[in-house]
C-alpha positions, 0 to 999 in steps of 0.5 A: 118716438116712432113715426111711420107714414105711408101714402097711396093714391086712391082713384076716387074723390075724398067724399067717396073715400070718407065713408070707408074711414068714418063708418066702422063696418066699412073701415074693418073691410080695408084696415088690415089690423082689424076684422071687426069694429065696434062702436060702444059709444060715440067717439069710441071704437073697439078694433078687433083683429090680430097682431103677431098671430094673437087675438088683439083688441084695441079700444080707441078714442076718436081725437079728430073727425073733419070730413072728408079730410082728417080722421084720428084716434088714440089707443086707450086700451090694448089686449092680446088674447084677452089679457092686457097687452105689454106696455111698450108705448105710453101713447099711440096715435093714428091719423088719416089724411085725405088730400084731393089730387088730380085723378083722386085722393092721396090718402096718408096714414101716420102711426105714432108711438111714444115709448114708455121707456128706453128699452121699450123704444128699442123694441118698438124700433126693432120689431114694430116699424116693419110690422106697422109699415107692412100693415099700413101698406096693406091697408092702403092697397085694400082701400085703393082696390075698393075704389078701382073700377072692375076690369 
């Protein structure tokens, strides 16, 4: 299993950060993977963006929503350029935790991929770790900037 975790202090209480996570249109403004979030039904989000320079769509199922502390989902379908994406992972989950700290909220994002086989595990480790780490770091930087006073 590949697990990538990134942390960032956000200068606002968890109650102010939570809507950026729980509301799809706000989520799309900081989560670096996606440009648009659709919610076709409660408990389902469709994240549309790009991955490796290709158009990507990830349909997700919300697996935890505990305001304002925890939000998690699992991938149920993925496409690249409107075609089914290669099945490298048999299970992908993402979890966002918000922990109050002095001066704001520590936000932790963890992405986990359970490889579909040994060669997929190798590809995920070699190619995916850096991309996922960079995407999570960029996301947290964007989220923190949303809660930084101007000036």
